[in-house]
C-alpha positions as a printed Julia matrix, in Angstrom:
304×3 Matrix{Float64}:
  44.51  -19.94  -15.28
  48.92  -20.8   -15.48
  51.13  -18.79  -13.82
  53.84  -17.96  -15.6
  57.15  -18.29  -13.5
  59.98  -20.67  -14.07
  57.88  -23.57  -12.41
  54.89  -23.35  -14.92
  55.8   -21.57  -18.01
  57.72  -24.55  -19.81
  53.88  -26.79  -19.88
  52.42  -23.85  -20.86
  54.81  -23.34  -24.1
  54.83  -27.03  -24.71
  51.26  -26.75  -24.67
  50.62  -24.09  -27.39
  52.03  -26.59  -29.75
  49.55  -29.45  -29.05
  47.51  -28.65  -32.19
  50.56  -28.81  -34.69
  49.32  -31.04  -37.67
  52.38  -32.34  -38.53
  53.19  -34.6   -35.41
  57.18  -35.05  -35.83
  57.05  -31.27  -36.01
  55.08  -31.3   -33.01
  57.44  -33.43  -31.08
  60.49  -31.84  -32.27
  59.35  -27.91  -31.26
  57.93  -29.68  -27.3
  61.25  -31.12  -27.16
  63.46  -27.8   -28.09
  61.64  -25.81  -25.63
  61.75  -28.4   -22.9
  65.64  -28.43  -23.23
  66.37  -24.68  -24.21
  63.81  -24.22  -21.01
  66.25  -26.65  -18.91
  69.24  -24.98  -19.98
  67.78  -21.78  -18.87
  67.15  -23.09  -15.76
  69.88  -24.87  -15.01
  72.25  -22.22  -15.63
  70.59  -19.12  -14.42
  70.87  -17.7   -17.3
  71.58  -13.71  -17.26
  69.72  -11.01  -19.63
  73.14   -9.97  -20.67
  73.8   -13.45  -21.74
  70.85  -14.38  -23.5
  71.78  -11.09  -25.57
  74.76  -11.86  -25.92
  73.85  -15.58  -27.62
  71.24  -13.45  -29.19
  73.85  -10.94  -30.84
  76.02  -14.0   -31.32
  73.65  -15.66  -33.64
  72.17  -12.66  -35.33
  75.93  -12.23  -36.94
  76.26  -15.65  -37.87
  73.44  -15.46  -39.91
  74.79  -12.16  -41.47
  77.99  -13.87  -42.09
  76.04  -16.28  -43.98
  76.77  -15.81  -48.36
  76.0   -17.32  -51.78
  79.4   -19.2   -50.91
  79.61  -19.12  -47.04
  77.23  -21.15  -44.41
  78.38  -20.2   -40.84
  75.19  -21.88  -39.64
  76.98  -25.09  -41.09
  80.01  -24.06  -39.4
  78.95  -23.39  -36.13
  77.0   -26.82  -35.92
  80.39  -28.44  -37.09
  82.74  -26.89  -34.0
  79.84  -27.93  -31.6
  79.83  -31.3   -32.55
  76.34  -31.02  -33.58
  76.84  -32.27  -37.44
  78.85  -35.5   -36.13
  75.87  -36.47  -33.75
  73.17  -35.68  -35.95
  75.34  -38.44  -38.71
  76.1   -40.34  -35.83
  72.41  -41.2   -34.83
  71.55  -41.35  -38.64
  74.17  -43.89  -39.37
  74.55  -45.95  -35.93
  74.66  -49.48  -37.71
  76.83  -49.38  -41.06
  76.89  -53.16  -41.33
  80.49  -53.22  -43.08
  79.79  -49.84  -45.3
  82.04  -47.15  -45.23
  81.84  -44.76  -42.25
  80.28  -41.37  -42.9
  81.25  -38.22  -41.26
  80.21  -34.51  -41.46
  79.57  -32.4   -45.12
  81.06  -29.27  -44.06
  80.66  -25.98  -44.85
  82.27  -25.71  -48.74
  79.79  -28.32  -50.9
  78.49  -25.78  -53.07
  77.29  -28.02  -56.09
  80.11  -26.99  -58.48
  80.14  -30.6   -59.62
  80.93  -30.4   -62.86
  80.8   -34.12  -64.74
  84.6   -34.9   -65.18
  86.96  -37.58  -67.22
  89.17  -40.48  -65.42
  92.74  -38.92  -64.87
  91.72  -35.39  -65.33
  94.45  -33.32  -63.21
  90.87  -31.43  -61.14
  93.75  -29.22  -59.47
  95.99  -28.86  -62.63
  96.24  -24.92  -62.08
  97.32  -25.01  -58.47
 101.19  -25.3   -56.99
 101.49  -28.2   -54.34
 102.67  -31.46  -54.45
 101.16  -33.57  -56.95
  98.51  -36.28  -56.01
  97.02  -39.56  -57.61
  93.36  -40.88  -56.06
  92.23  -44.07  -56.98
  88.88  -45.5   -55.66
  86.46  -48.06  -56.38
  82.77  -47.87  -54.88
  81.27  -51.58  -54.62
  78.35  -53.02  -52.37
  79.1   -55.18  -49.45
  80.47  -58.25  -50.84
  82.92  -56.48  -53.05
  79.85  -56.0   -55.88
  81.53  -53.28  -58.41
  79.04  -50.84  -58.74
  79.26  -49.19  -62.57
  77.79  -45.68  -63.31
  77.88  -43.88  -59.72
  78.45  -40.38  -59.6
  81.1   -39.71  -57.1
  81.39  -35.58  -56.12
  84.86  -34.86  -54.38
  86.35  -31.53  -53.45
  89.14  -30.48  -50.99
  91.16  -27.5   -49.9
  94.28  -26.08  -51.76
  97.91  -26.33  -50.09
  97.28  -23.22  -48.17
  94.28  -24.38  -46.82
  91.34  -22.66  -49.0
  88.46  -24.15  -50.72
  87.89  -22.2   -54.59
  84.88  -20.8   -52.94
  86.61  -18.79  -50.23
  89.12  -17.18  -52.81
  87.97  -13.98  -54.76
  88.29  -15.51  -58.0
  85.78  -18.22  -57.41
  83.08  -15.95  -59.26
  85.26  -15.51  -62.29
  87.6   -18.97  -62.33
  84.78  -21.18  -61.25
  84.93  -24.68  -59.48
  88.86  -25.84  -59.01
  89.86  -29.08  -56.67
  86.09  -30.29  -56.92
  84.59  -32.63  -60.06
  82.45  -35.35  -60.4
  83.32  -38.94  -61.35
  81.35  -41.67  -62.42
  82.35  -45.15  -61.85
  83.31  -47.46  -64.79
  82.19  -51.19  -65.07
  84.53  -51.96  -62.63
  83.49  -49.76  -60.09
  86.59  -47.5   -60.45
  87.3   -43.71  -60.72
  90.59  -41.98  -60.78
  91.86  -38.57  -60.6
  94.97  -36.42  -59.93
  95.23  -33.31  -58.19
  97.63  -31.5   -55.23
  98.3   -33.14  -51.66
  95.89  -31.7   -49.31
  97.11  -29.96  -45.75
  95.67  -28.99  -42.84
  94.13  -26.07  -42.43
  92.03  -23.49  -40.22
  88.3   -23.16  -40.49
  87.26  -19.45  -41.0
  88.25  -17.42  -38.5
  87.17  -13.85  -39.25
  83.4   -14.66  -38.8
  81.04  -14.91  -35.04
  82.18  -19.06  -34.69
  85.76  -18.23  -35.08
  85.67  -15.7   -32.33
  84.12  -18.08  -29.9
  86.61  -20.53  -31.37
  89.51  -18.12  -30.11
  87.88  -17.16  -26.97
  87.8   -20.33  -25.96
  91.07  -21.27  -26.64
  90.56  -24.2   -29.12
  93.01  -24.42  -31.79
  90.44  -24.43  -35.39
  92.37  -26.44  -37.34
  91.15  -29.44  -39.02
  93.36  -32.72  -40.35
  94.44  -32.76  -44.49
  91.51  -34.58  -46.39
  89.54  -35.42  -49.23
  85.58  -35.13  -49.6
  83.29  -37.39  -51.0
  79.95  -37.43  -51.89
  78.62  -41.21  -53.28
  75.5   -41.36  -54.8
  73.99  -44.89  -55.99
  70.91  -45.66  -56.88
  69.28  -48.37  -54.17
  72.11  -47.24  -51.66
  71.54  -44.94  -49.06
  73.89  -41.76  -50.23
  77.69  -41.59  -48.32
  79.18  -38.34  -47.58
  82.37  -39.25  -46.0
  86.34  -37.97  -45.95
  89.66  -39.76  -46.36
  92.0   -37.69  -44.25
  95.76  -38.41  -44.9
  97.83  -40.25  -42.1
 100.09  -39.25  -39.99
  98.49  -35.48  -39.62
  98.77  -33.88  -36.35
  95.93  -32.45  -36.18
  93.73  -36.31  -36.82
  93.01  -36.56  -32.52
  92.05  -32.99  -32.34
  89.74  -32.17  -35.07
  88.16  -29.18  -34.62
  84.45  -30.06  -36.22
  85.39  -33.93  -34.58
  84.99  -35.46  -37.87
  87.88  -37.84  -38.0
  87.29  -41.93  -37.58
  89.89  -44.5   -37.76
  88.49  -46.56  -40.7
  88.78  -43.14  -42.65
  92.56  -42.84  -42.18
  94.36  -43.5   -45.57
  98.4   -44.57  -45.85
  98.64  -41.71  -48.68
 102.21  -43.0   -49.95
 105.1   -41.18  -51.42
 106.02  -42.39  -54.72
 109.01  -41.73  -57.16
 107.64  -43.75  -60.4
 108.45  -42.44  -63.79
 104.27  -43.04  -64.74
 101.66  -43.04  -62.68
  98.66  -46.11  -62.28
  97.25  -45.06  -65.33
 100.5   -44.98  -67.21
 100.7   -41.22  -68.03
 104.5   -39.77  -66.79
 104.38  -37.87  -63.72
 106.53  -34.91  -63.54
 108.54  -35.62  -60.67
 107.76  -36.62  -56.99
 104.05  -37.63  -56.4
 102.04  -39.29  -53.96
  99.52  -42.88  -53.93
  95.95  -42.15  -52.38
  93.98  -45.4   -52.77
  90.54  -45.51  -50.73
  87.69  -48.08  -51.77
  83.75  -47.32  -50.51
  81.48  -50.0   -49.43
  78.14  -48.8   -49.54
  75.38  -49.4   -47.48
  71.67  -50.6   -49.64
  68.96  -48.41  -48.88
  66.92  -44.72  -50.02
  67.61  -41.41  -49.8
  68.78  -38.55  -51.93
  72.51  -36.75  -51.62
  72.63  -33.49  -50.13
  71.5   -30.13  -51.85
  74.2   -27.28  -51.26
  72.48  -24.6   -48.51
  74.11  -21.85  -50.96
  71.66  -19.57  -52.61
  74.18  -20.0   -55.4
  74.48  -23.57  -55.61
  70.95  -23.86  -55.95
  71.37  -21.56  -59.54
  73.89  -23.3   -60.96
  72.68  -26.86  -59.48
């Protein structure tokens, strides 16, 4: 009979999963037990500390709603989201770099005509985004669905606002590339913003004296048949938080020079109402398989 002490307990728990039918599930569970037990031993974890951890995780779960995923936020600020992304995209082969999905992909992306202003009801400096989707050799990819979303000028996503249920999506849409692999749209210039700090994750950030800021960016999810789905951001050069993103999502290749412009017309030939900004960024897709991620919020599943 094993002695369930700190020397033998881990082996007994690992062995308890030996009959797991799914080999991958068995491997993951056994490795999780080893790592977790090792953490407890190395830190001499106290009852109070473990109790606090259980309470913290309970509150993380309780903070989740149909339009908010606090566990994704926790994964992001601990760097786990970026680490999972990194180990799954080690070899890019010239394809556009990936980054985190984030907690605000809520599945409200409706197919929209090129040139549409997806932030028409919002105040802010106007921006024109023009882009192209190609393979690794520069061949344009037509008919590719591209989901885009970003925060408003105050740093909030539409799903964070009380008006979301009645007014629907804003600053988010789906575009489909044309025969030359291009898509374009109008919006507002996004700003750097804090992650939500009104929950347990924000409590942790504040108590540990980390800042909660993300540099300004636009999210893109490019889903081309025959290619790996691309989840990425395009960041705005010059943002002061590029070197200290709270979710560790910035990569040099994803930083774009967004140009201030005063042209009377935008690239689609339509008039500009005053000064505007131009974001140009092209996406190179890596051959492969995979499915675009599904939103993790209940409402998103209902609307998808």
